[in-house]
N, C-alpha and C positions, 0 to 999 in steps of 0.2 A: 538498455533497460530490458530486463527479462519480463516480457509481457505476461506470461503465465503466472510467475511469482507475484508480480504487481497486482494482477487480477485477484489472485488468492488472498493476498494481504488486505486488499480493499473489502473483499467478501467477508473476511474475518472481522474487520472493524464494523462492517454493517450489522453483524450479528452480536456485537457487544452491547450490553444494556447501557454502559457508561460512555460509549462512543470513542473509546481509545483502546490502543493495543500495544502491548510491550512485546517486542520480538527479540529473540536471542540467536546468536550465530552471525558470523562475519558476512555471509552472503545475504541473509535477510536484513541485517542492519544496513549494509551498503545499498540494498534495493530501496529501503525506506528513504535514505538520503537522496538517491537518484529521483525517486518519486516526488520528494519535497522540492528538489531543484526544478523539476518539470512542472510544478504547481498542482500536482494531483492531491497532495496531502499537506497538512501542517505537521511538523514533527519537532521534538525537543532537540536541542543542540547535541552534537556528538560528545559523549563523555570520553575525553582523551585517555582516561585511566582504563576504560573498558570499551574499546571500539567495536565490541561484538554485541552490543545492546542498543536498541533504539525504541522510541515510543512514538507511535502515530497518535497525535492528539485530536485530529479532525480531518475529515475528507472534504476537500474543496468542491465547489460546483464543477470544476473541470474534472475532478476525480470521479464524481458521480456520473458525468457524461461518458468518461472513459470506460467505467464499469458497465454501464448500460450498452455502450457500443460493442464491447467485447462479448457481452451476453447475447446480443443480436447476431453477431458473427458466428458464435458457437452454435446457436440454435439453427441458424440458416445452414451451416455446414453439416449438421447432423440430419438434414432432410434429404 
């Protein structure tokens, strides 16, 4: 899992008023599914016709904890 990309995607979902995010691109779509497998997010099933798109439908409790933990690490490392 690409931690920076995962953190970025969760941050983007956090700022969406409807609470979900559609991503495009093979790398981003793969990351969404890795995040879903890890239990950080809920996502729609992979569209076999277009494996370069994914939709995060919800951030899980574990996803929120992951996001906060990385924020704490980032702010600590900048001091």
